[in-house]
C-alpha positions as CSV (number, residue, x, y, z in Angstrom):
1,M,3.9,-13.0,-6.9
2,R,4.9,-11.2,-3.7
3,I,2.7,-11.6,-0.7
4,I,2.7,-8.3,1.2
5,P,0.8,-8.0,4.5
6,A,-0.4,-4.5,5.5
7,I,0.0,-2.7,8.8
8,D,-2.0,0.5,9.0
9,V,-1.0,2.7,12.0
10,I,-3.2,5.2,13.9
11,D,-2.0,6.5,17.3
12,G,0.8,3.9,17.3
13,K,-1.7,1.0,17.0
14,C,-2.4,-1.5,14.2
15,V,-5.8,-0.8,12.8
16,R,-8.0,-1.4,9.8
17,L,-10.5,0.9,8.2
18,T,-13.6,0.1,6.1
19,K,-13.6,1.8,2.7
20,G,-11.0,4.3,4.1
21,D,-13.5,5.7,6.6
22,Y,-11.6,6.9,9.8
23,N,-14.9,6.7,11.7
24,I,-15.1,2.9,11.0
25,Q,-11.8,1.6,12.4
26,K,-11.0,-1.5,14.4
27,I,-7.8,-1.9,16.5
28,Y,-6.2,-5.3,15.9
29,S,-3.0,-4.8,17.9
30,N,-1.5,-2.2,20.2
31,D,1.9,-3.3,19.0
32,P,2.7,-3.0,15.3
33,V,6.2,-4.3,15.9
34,D,4.9,-7.5,17.4
35,M,2.6,-7.9,14.4
36,A,5.4,-7.4,12.0
37,K,7.5,-10.1,13.8
38,Q,4.6,-12.5,13.5
39,F,4.6,-11.9,9.7
40,E,8.4,-12.4,9.6
41,D,8.2,-15.6,11.7
42,A,5.7,-17.0,9.1
43,G,8.4,-16.6,6.4
44,I,7.0,-13.4,4.9
45,R,9.6,-11.0,3.5
46,Y,7.6,-7.9,2.7
47,L,5.5,-5.3,4.5
48,H,3.2,-2.5,3.4
49,L,3.3,0.0,6.2
50,V,0.8,2.9,6.1
51,D,0.9,6.0,8.3
52,L,-2.8,6.7,8.5
53,D,-2.2,9.6,10.9
54,G,0.2,11.0,8.3
55,A,-2.3,10.5,5.5
56,R,-5.0,12.4,7.4
57,Q,-2.7,15.2,8.6
58,G,-0.6,15.6,5.4
59,R,2.7,15.1,7.1
60,L,4.9,12.3,8.4
61,V,3.8,11.2,11.8
62,N,4.6,7.5,12.6
63,Q,8.3,7.3,11.6
64,K,9.1,5.8,15.0
65,V,6.9,2.8,14.2
66,L,8.7,2.5,10.9
67,N,12.1,2.7,12.6
68,D,11.1,0.1,15.3
69,I,9.9,-2.4,12.7
70,A,12.9,-1.8,10.5
71,T,15.4,-2.3,13.3
72,Q,13.7,-5.3,14.9
73,T,12.9,-7.3,11.8
74,N,14.5,-8.0,8.4
75,L,11.2,-7.2,6.5
76,I,11.5,-5.2,3.3
77,I,9.2,-2.3,4.0
78,D,7.4,0.0,1.6
79,F,6.1,3.0,3.5
80,G,3.4,5.5,2.7
81,G,1.0,8.1,4.2
82,G,1.5,11.8,4.4
83,L,4.8,12.0,2.5
84,K,4.8,15.5,1.0
85,T,8.3,16.8,1.0
86,N,11.9,15.8,0.2
87,K,12.5,15.9,4.0
88,D,9.6,13.4,4.6
89,V,11.0,11.0,2.0
90,A,14.6,11.3,3.3
91,T,13.3,10.7,6.9
92,A,11.4,7.6,5.7
93,F,14.4,6.1,4.1
94,E,16.6,7.0,7.1
95,N,14.2,5.2,9.3
96,G,14.3,2.0,7.4
97,A,11.9,2.1,4.4
98,S,13.2,0.3,1.3
99,Q,10.6,2.0,-0.8
100,I,8.1,4.8,-0.4
101,T,4.6,5.1,-1.9
102,A,3.8,8.5,-3.4
103,G,0.1,9.0,-2.9
104,S,-1.7,12.4,-2.9
105,I,1.4,14.3,-3.7
106,A,1.6,12.4,-7.1
107,L,-1.6,14.1,-8.1
108,H,-1.1,17.5,-6.6
109,K,2.6,18.0,-7.4
110,P,3.9,15.5,-10.0
111,Q,7.1,17.5,-10.3
112,V,8.0,16.6,-6.7
113,V,7.6,12.9,-7.4
114,Q,9.7,13.3,-10.5
115,E,12.4,14.8,-8.3
116,W,12.2,11.8,-5.9
117,I,12.6,9.5,-8.8
118,S,15.7,11.4,-9.9
119,L,17.1,11.4,-6.3
120,Y,16.5,7.9,-5.3
121,G,15.9,5.9,-8.4
122,V,12.6,4.5,-9.9
123,D,12.9,1.2,-8.0
124,R,12.5,3.0,-4.7
125,I,9.4,5.0,-5.6
126,I,6.0,3.3,-5.9
127,L,2.9,5.2,-7.3
128,G,-0.1,4.9,-5.0
129,A,-3.1,4.9,-7.3
130,D,-6.1,4.7,-5.0
131,C,-9.5,5.1,-6.8
132,R,-13.2,5.3,-6.2
133,N,-15.5,4.7,-9.1
134,R,-12.3,4.8,-11.3
135,K,-11.4,8.3,-10.1
136,I,-8.2,8.9,-8.2
137,S,-8.8,9.7,-4.5
138,V,-6.5,11.8,-2.4
139,D,-5.9,13.4,1.0
140,G,-6.5,10.3,3.1
141,W,-9.3,9.3,0.6
142,K,-11.3,12.3,1.7
143,S,-11.7,13.7,-1.8
144,D,-12.0,12.3,-5.3
145,S,-10.4,13.9,-8.4
146,K,-11.7,13.8,-12.0
147,T,-8.7,11.8,-13.1
148,D,-9.3,8.3,-14.4
149,I,-7.2,5.5,-12.9
150,L,-5.9,4.1,-16.2
151,D,-5.0,7.6,-17.6
152,Y,-3.2,8.3,-14.4
153,I,-1.1,5.1,-14.4
154,I,-0.2,5.7,-18.1
155,E,0.8,9.2,-17.3
156,Y,3.2,8.0,-14.6
157,I,4.6,5.2,-16.8
158,D,5.6,8.0,-19.1
159,R,7.3,9.7,-16.1
160,G,9.3,6.6,-15.5
161,I,7.3,4.8,-12.8
162,N,7.4,1.0,-13.1
163,T,5.4,-0.1,-10.0
164,V,1.9,0.8,-8.9
165,I,-0.2,-0.1,-5.9
166,C,-3.8,0.1,-7.0
167,T,-6.5,0.1,-4.3
168,D,-10.2,0.2,-5.2
169,I,-11.5,2.0,-2.1
170,S,-15.0,0.6,-2.5
171,K,-13.5,-2.9,-1.9
172,D,-11.1,-2.0,0.9
173,G,-11.9,-3.7,4.2
174,M,-15.1,-5.3,2.8
175,L,-13.7,-8.9,2.4
176,L,-15.9,-9.3,-0.7
177,G,-13.1,-9.9,-3.2
178,P,-10.9,-7.4,-5.1
179,S,-11.5,-5.5,-8.4
180,F,-10.6,-8.3,-10.8
181,E,-11.9,-6.5,-13.8
182,L,-10.0,-3.3,-13.0
183,Y,-6.7,-5.1,-12.6
184,A,-7.3,-7.1,-15.8
185,E,-7.8,-3.8,-17.7
186,I,-4.7,-2.3,-16.2
187,L,-2.5,-5.3,-17.0
188,S,-3.9,-5.7,-20.5
189,T,-3.3,-2.0,-21.3
190,T,0.1,-1.4,-19.7
191,K,3.3,-3.3,-18.7
192,I,3.4,-1.9,-15.2
193,N,4.3,-4.0,-12.2
194,L,0.9,-4.0,-10.5
195,I,0.4,-4.6,-6.8
196,A,-3.3,-5.3,-6.1
197,S,-4.8,-4.0,-2.9
198,G,-8.3,-3.9,-1.4
199,G,-10.9,-6.6,-0.9
200,I,-8.7,-9.8,-0.7
201,A,-10.8,-12.3,1.2
202,S,-9.5,-15.8,0.5
203,L,-6.8,-17.9,-0.9
204,N,-8.8,-18.2,-4.0
205,D,-8.6,-14.5,-4.5
206,L,-4.9,-14.7,-4.2
207,K,-4.8,-17.5,-6.9
208,K,-6.9,-15.4,-9.3
209,I,-4.8,-12.3,-8.7
210,K,-1.7,-14.3,-9.5
211,E,-3.2,-15.7,-12.6
212,F,-3.9,-12.2,-13.8
213,G,-0.2,-11.4,-13.6
214,C,0.0,-9.0,-10.7
215,E,3.5,-8.5,-9.3
216,G,2.3,-8.4,-5.8
217,V,-0.8,-8.4,-3.6
218,I,-1.4,-6.5,-0.3
219,I,-3.4,-8.4,2.3
220,G,-4.9,-6.7,5.3
221,K,-8.2,-7.5,6.9
222,A,-8.3,-11.0,5.6
223,I,-5.3,-11.8,7.8
224,Y,-6.6,-9.9,10.9
225,E,-10.0,-11.5,10.7
226,G,-8.6,-15.0,10.2
227,N,-9.9,-15.5,6.6
228,I,-6.4,-16.2,5.6
229,T,-4.0,-17.6,8.3
230,L,-0.4,-16.9,8.7
231,K,0.2,-20.7,8.3
232,E,-1.4,-20.6,4.9
233,L,0.6,-17.6,3.9
234,S,3.7,-19.3,5.2
235,E,3.0,-22.2,2.8
236,L,2.5,-19.8,-0.1
237,C,5.7,-18.0,0.7
């Protein structure tokens, strides 16, 4: 199972939100590059980088942070937040992303995501399936659709997607454990490469997620609050 720390960026700073609420944010570092270097020094190979400004504004904003991390570390970066156009995706790849996460655009304009898959290959496009009460949430988690999470993932499997990041928004930033039941349902129903995200609070959570068969796990607040140390992650990696 891949261990994937998260860096969420607002105004060039490394922050964490609670349940996706931009009004409840905490700054953990003024230097996302330094944070990324700490991850790399701990033996971590992967990074989930989210442009929260981009997600809120519906356009790519923090490509410089992406470029700085990509040029100053060897981390394998998946990048998301505000990617809406072919130009956005091309810019993300040009600035060092190895993969991009298709979020709101995947619900609003699935034909665009299909084009990205054709252009770049399925291994470089991740489906971002963020949900609240099982319904897909979009536009920086400001609005919820009527689309069920499982139906959505199955639809995109039919479109060729093989990797999904699934975040249960109600768990995100709460440090109360992830949505084990939801992940178990997805994995028992599909053969998708599932990356769990949201609510990871302890090493025990990581062990359970691994037992479920998740391909990867994204860890955010648990690292920044010290619930899981970089030394512990280094040993896991």
